[in-house]
N, C-alpha and C positions, 0 to 999 in steps of 0.2 A: 423515725418519729414513732417509737413504740408507745410512748408514754402520752397520756391525754394532755392537752395544753392547759387545761384548768387545774391540773395536779402538778404542774411545773412551778417550782418556787421562783425560778428565774423569770417567768412570764409575769407572776404576781408582783415581784419586786420592780420590774420594768413599769408595770402599770401604776403601782402605788407611788413610786418615786417620781414618775412622769407627771401624775397629777399634783404631787406635792411640790415639785419644782415650778409648774405652772401657777399654782396657787399662790406660793411665796412671791414669785416674780410679779404676778398681778397686784398683790398687796402692797409691794414695794412701789411699783408704779403709781398705784392710786393714791397712796399716802404722799408721795412726793409731789405728784402733780397738783394735788389739792392744796398742799402747803405753798408751792410756788405761786399758784394762782391767787390765793388769798393774800399773800404778802406783797405780790406785785401789783394787785389792784388797789390795796390800801396804801401803797407807797412806803411800806414799812420794810421792804426786802432788803436783806443785806447780801453781802458777796457770797457768804458761806451758804445761805439759802438757795441762792440762784445757780451758783457754779457747782457746789456739792450736790445739789438736788438733780442737776442734769446728769451727773456722773451716775448717781444712784438710779435714775431712771433707765439709763443705758444697761446698767448691771440687772435690773429688773427685767428689762426687755430680753436680755440673754437668757435669763431663767426661764422666762415664758417660752422663748424659742426652743430651748432644751426640752421642756415639758411637751410642748406640741410635737416635736420631732419623735420623742419617746412614745407618745400616744399613736402616731401615725405607724411607728415600727410595730407596736402591739396590734394594731388593726391589720397590718400586713401579714403578721404572723397567724392571726386567725384566719385570714383569707387563704394563705398557703396551707394551713393545716386542713381546712375544708376541702381543698383540691386534691390533696394526697389521699389515695385510697388507703384504708386501714387494712392491715395484714389479716389475711383470712385466718381463722382458727384452725389448727390442725386436729383432724379427728383421729382419734386413737380406738383402735379396735379392742374389744373386751378380751381379756386373756382367758382361755379355756383351762382352768386349773384341773379339771378332771382328767385330761390325758396325761398329765404329768404326775398325778396322784395315784393312778392305777397301776403303775410299775411297768407298763408295757413299753417296749422299744419304740423308737421314733419309726416313721414309715420307711425311711431310707436306710435304715440300719437293722440288720438281723442279729439275733443273738449270738450266732457264730462269729460274725465280724466284729462285734463288741468284745468277745472273749479273745480273740486273736490280738486285737489293739491292746487289751490289758495285759496279755502275756508278753507282747513286745516291750511295753513300758517297764514291766517287772524285771525283764531280763537287761534293759538298758540301765535301770537304776542299780541292779546287782553289779554290773560291770563298772559303774562309776564308783560305788563304795569299796570295791576290791582293787580298783586301779588298773584292771586289765584293759588292754586295747582290743577292739573288735576289728576283726579282719573283714574288709568290705571289698567288693570288686574295684573300687578306686585305688585300693592300696597297693596293687601291682604296677601302677603307673608311676609311682614315686621312685626316683633313682637313688642309690646309696648315698650320694652326696648330699641329700636332703632337698634337692630340687625336684621339680616336676620333670616327667619325661617330655618328649617332643610335642605331645598333644596339648591342645589348649585345655584351660580348666573349665571350660563350658560355663561361663557366668558366674564362677565362684568369687569370693571377695580377694582371691589372690594368695591366700594363706593355705599352705600345704595341709596344716592341721584341719582347717575347715573342709578342704577337698576331700580328705581321707578320713574324717571324723576321728582324728587321733585326739586323745585326751592330753593336752599340754598343760603342765604345772609350772 
């Protein structure tokens, strides 16, 4: 329940429709009971006013019951919302833009380490562009038939190309 209950459209629909249902049901009951009482006491009551009036009173009572039930559900939702703890806001530290802007290397990386990584990346890109294969220590474990030697692949995906870093096209 990240959203406030008062901002929920479903909650407001439940509340408004429950009130409307109870109001309309009460109006129907009130109107029919007053009509039945008046005509029965005057002695002018017809079968339509008596028997249809009873059915309309039952229908109005169902509407009142649905409205009251909806209001009880709305009250229960408010109670549950008050019991549930709100999520704590996450605190975000301010970013220190001065360390990245001055051009200095991060604390755990020296300029020599960064240069060697760049050289290795350039060499790998050159080999990819020319289509050359790079000899790695794992390449000697590949048998001429295309399968791996007797040793396990030590957690690789099972592909010889992956195990030996061969460029497969």
